[in-house]
N, C-alpha and C positions, 0 to 999 in steps of 0.2 A: 453354459459358459460361466466362469466365476464372476463375471461382471454383469450378467443379465441373461435374458432369454431371447432367442431368435424364433420368430413365428412366421407362419405363412397365412395370408387371408384365405378364409374358407367361406364361400358364398357371400351374400350381401352385396350392396351396391357402393359401399364407401371406398373400397380399395380394389384395384385390379389384382387378379391372382398372380400377375407377374411381379408384384411388389414383395419386398421382404419387410417384416416388422421387427423392431427391436424394443425390448422392455428392460430397462435398467434394473439393477437389484433394488434400488430405492422404490421404483414404481411396481415392483413385483413382490415385495416382501410380505404382503398380506396373504399371498397364496403360494409363496415359493415352495412350501413344504407339501403342497397338494398337487403340484404339476410335475409331469414327466414327459419324456419324448412321446409325441402322439396325442397328448391331452388337448382337448378343445376348450378354449377359454373365450370369455367375452371381454374385450378390451376397449378402452377409450383411446381414440387417435388424438395425439397431442400435436404432432408436427409432421409435415410431409416434405420430402425432398424429391420432387418429380424427376429431376435430372439423374439422380442416383437410384431411383425407385426404392427408396427406403422410407419407412414410416416409424416414428417414435410413438410408442403406445404406453398405456398404463393399465394396471390391474387394480388400482386403488378403488375401493368400493365407493367412496364419495364421488369420484369422477365417473365411474361406470354407471352408477345409479342415476346420476344427474343427466348423463348422456341419453339414458333410456326413458327419462321422466317425461310425463305428459305436461309438466308445468313449464316446459321450455319457452312457450309463447309469452307467458307472464314475465319470465325472467328477461326475455328479449325486450319487452316493453319497458321494464324497469331500467334496463341498461341504456336504452335510447334516451330516457329521461335524464339519467345520470350524465350522459354525454352533453346534453343540452345545458345542464346546470353546472357543468364542470365539477361534479360531485366527487370528493375524495373518498376512496374506498380501500378496504383491505385486499391485498393480493398475496398469493402464495406461490413461491418459486417451485416449478415442477421440473424444469430442465434448464441447465445453464449451457448456452452455446457460445461460440467465439465472439459473436457480435450482438447477440440478443438473448432474452430470457423467454421461456415459455411459462406462462402464469395461469393460475386458476383464480376465479373471482367468487369467493364463498358467498358474498351477498347477492349474487346474481346467478344462482343455481350452478355454481362452479363452472361457469362458462370459461372457455379457453381463450386466452389473450396473449399478446406479445408486447415486449418492451425493449427498446434499444439499450445497450450497456455502454455506449460510447458518448462522451461529452468532450468539449474542447479542453477542459482542464483535467481530464482523467487520464492518467498514464498507466494505470494498472490493468492487469488482466481480469476479466470478469470472474474467473474461477477463484481469485483471491478474495473477492468481495461478496460473492453470492454462493449459496448452497441450497440444495433441494430441501424443501420444507420451511425455508426462511420466510417469515412474514414481513411484508413491506407495506407502504402506503403508495397509492397511485391514483391518477385521474384518468378515466377512460376518455379517449379523444376520438375514437371511431368505432362503430359497431360493424362487425364483419358481415359478409354476404356477397353473393355474386363474384366469388373468387377472391374477395378481399378479407383480410384478417382484422380481428378486433385488436385495436392498439391501445396501449396504456402509457401515459407519461409518468414515470416514477417521481414521487415527491421524496427526495432524500433529505434526511436530517430533520424530519418533522418531530414535533414534541413527543408524540407517542413512541417514536423510535429511540429516544434518548433517555427514557425513564430510568434505565439502569445500564450505563455504559460498560459495566464490568462483565455483563453476560455476553453470550455468543450471538451470532447472526446479526440482524439489523440493529441490535442494541450495542454494537461496537461503534457507536456514533460519537462524533466529536461534540464535546460539551463546551459551549461558548468559544467557538473557533475564532482565531485571530483573522483568518482569511476566509471569506465566504465560499471559496472553492473547496474548503475542507468540510465534508459532511460526515465522513467515516474515517476510522483509523486507516483503512485500506487505501484512502486517497493519498496518503503520505508515501509515495513510491519514489524510487531513485529517478532523478531527472526532473521532478516536479519543482516549479518555482512558486514559492508561497511566502506570504507574509508571516513573520514570527515576532514574538515579543521577547526582549532581553530581560530575563529575570534577575540575573546577577553575573558578575565575572569572578570566577574562582580559579586562581592559578593560571593554568594554560588554556582555560576554556571559558566560553560564555555559555551559560545555561539558558536555553530558549524554551518558549512555550508556544506550541502550534495551536493548542486548545487547552482547556483546563485539565484535561485528562491525557494529553499527548505532549510528550517532552522531546526536545532535540538538544543537540550540542554543537557548538561551533568551536573547533580547535584552533589554537593560535596559528598553526601552520596552514590553515585554510582561509586566512585573511587576504593574502595578496600573492601575486605571481612573482614579483620581485620586491626586495626590501626597499621601501621608500626612505628618503632622508629622515622623515619624522620618526619612522619606526626604528631606523638605525641609531638615532640619538635617544631613544626612549630608555628610561631608567628602570622600568618595571613592565610586567605583562599588561597591567592596567593601562599604561601609557601606549603600549603597542596597539591594544584594542581601541583606545581613544583616537590614535592616529588613523585607524581604519573606519572611524565614525561609529564605533560600537560602544554603547554605554547602557547601564541598567535603566529599564523603563522605556527604552526606545523600541519602536516597531521598525523592523528592517525586512528587506526582501532577500531570501536565501534560496539556494538550490539544494535539494535533498540528495544525499549520496546513498543512503540506505542504512541498514543496520550492520554495524561492524562485527564480523565474526573473527575473534582473535585466534581461533584455531586454524582457520583456512586463510586468514588475512584477505578476506574479500568483503565487499559490501553486498548484503542480501536484501531482497525486497520484503515488504511487510506481507505476511501471510496469516492464515487463520490460526497457525500454530503459536503466533506471538500475541501477547496481550498488551494493551496500552500502558497498564500500570507497571509492567516489568521491562519495558522497552525504551531505549533512548535512540533516536534517529540522528545520524551524523549529517551535518550540513556544511555548506561552503559559501563564501562570497567572492572567491577568486574571480577577477575580471574575465579570465579566459573561459571559466565555467559559465558565468552569467551571460556571456555573449553567445555561447553555444545554444543550440535549439533546446526547447523544453522537451523533456523526455529522454535526453541523452546525458551521459556522464563521460567526460574525457578520460584519458588513460589514468590508471591508478598506480603506475609504476613508482612514482615518488611518494605519494601520500601513504601508500601501503608498503613502503620499502622495508625489507627485513635484512637480517644478517646474512641471509642466503642470496639476496639479490643485489645488495649494495656492492659497488666495485671499488677497488683501490684507485685513487686518483679522481674519483667522481666528485664533482662540485655540487653541494646541496646547501639550501638555506637552513639555518638552525636558530633556535630560540633558547635562551638560558633557562634551565630547569632548577639549577642550584649548584652548590659547590660541595665536593667531597673533601674532607680534611686529609692532610698528610698522615700517613700511617707507616712508621718505621722507615724503610727505604723507599716507600712509594710516595711520590709527590702528590700534592693536592691536584684535583682535576675539576674542570668545569663540566657539569652535566648539561647536555644540549639535546633538545627535542629535534630530531631529524625528520620525523614523520609523525603520523598519528600515534604509533605505538612503539617506535624505535628511539632509544636514547643513546647518544654518543658521549664519550668521555674524552675531553680535551685536556691533556696535561698542562698545568699552569705554566710550565716552562716553554710550551709551544704557543700559549695564548698571549704571553707578554714577555718583553725583555726588561721590564721595569721591576727593580727590586722591591719598591714600595707596593706595587700591585701584587707581586708574587708572594709577599709576606703577609698580605691581608686580602686575599681574593674575595672573601664574602662582602667586603665593602664595595668592590668594583663590579662584581658579577652577581646580579640579583635577578630573581625570577620575576 
């Protein structure tokens, strides 16, 4: 198969012959060119699903050799000591499952262990944060035996993980995060409610920092559900942000919307294809969004409105972007942010009946 090998147990007491084994390409690549249908191989069992009668296996030499080694008892003793001392150790990701990781422990004879991928603050899928071969830090909390698995508690964001946040895998870690819930770039997923620091306010947006190496943006259209009296009387975008309690240097609670894709007009999750240095994550503080459950984002119809979706007669909130000057027979217009990326043009004759305002719109309509 293009994604791995399917094998059947032959002899031995580890797996019944009624089981099927699966070896992913990652776990088979050391021998992939040497095997064919009917070849007998020696594999290390990584995980077993008894209900489905399926076993995940590996042909990796380090795991197969460790499994057959006579030093297993010594490694087991060392692992038991590590559990008692809560000793942090290196772990390597072997398989990524929906709810857990299958790991190997290099310092303990490549023993197989398991770790949960779910936390209260984590909204992302494990496949976005972990990959086979990735090195992490963890603390063994239980040694397997008598039908029990060896368990590891992952230590995310440890110093050894953030030595170079520009590289891949575990080194995509947050550097000096504003919120302790942010350990990795992949923690910044749509629907997550996190603390952010306001760096500055530039035109229609507040530039935010989730960590030293993770940036976000709060667009003026994401400040409120309805225009407040203070915002309605504001003379500039800075005053609109101030009316919403946003100012440079302040730490605020935001909900993340995701990464805006201008081609599809959708918010996308953070994946391994993105890098912190080249990504800006969109955020909101709309009361309706903040009141909604963590991990959810309400409808995007308004914030991602386009010329194809906006309707004649539709009422929308807008914020002044600037003024276009009169040109020949074309009257001056007020440019208005209707959504995150859509700008509307309001002819000055429709914006005011005052000759004084119409003759000098830049004075009365400011960004």
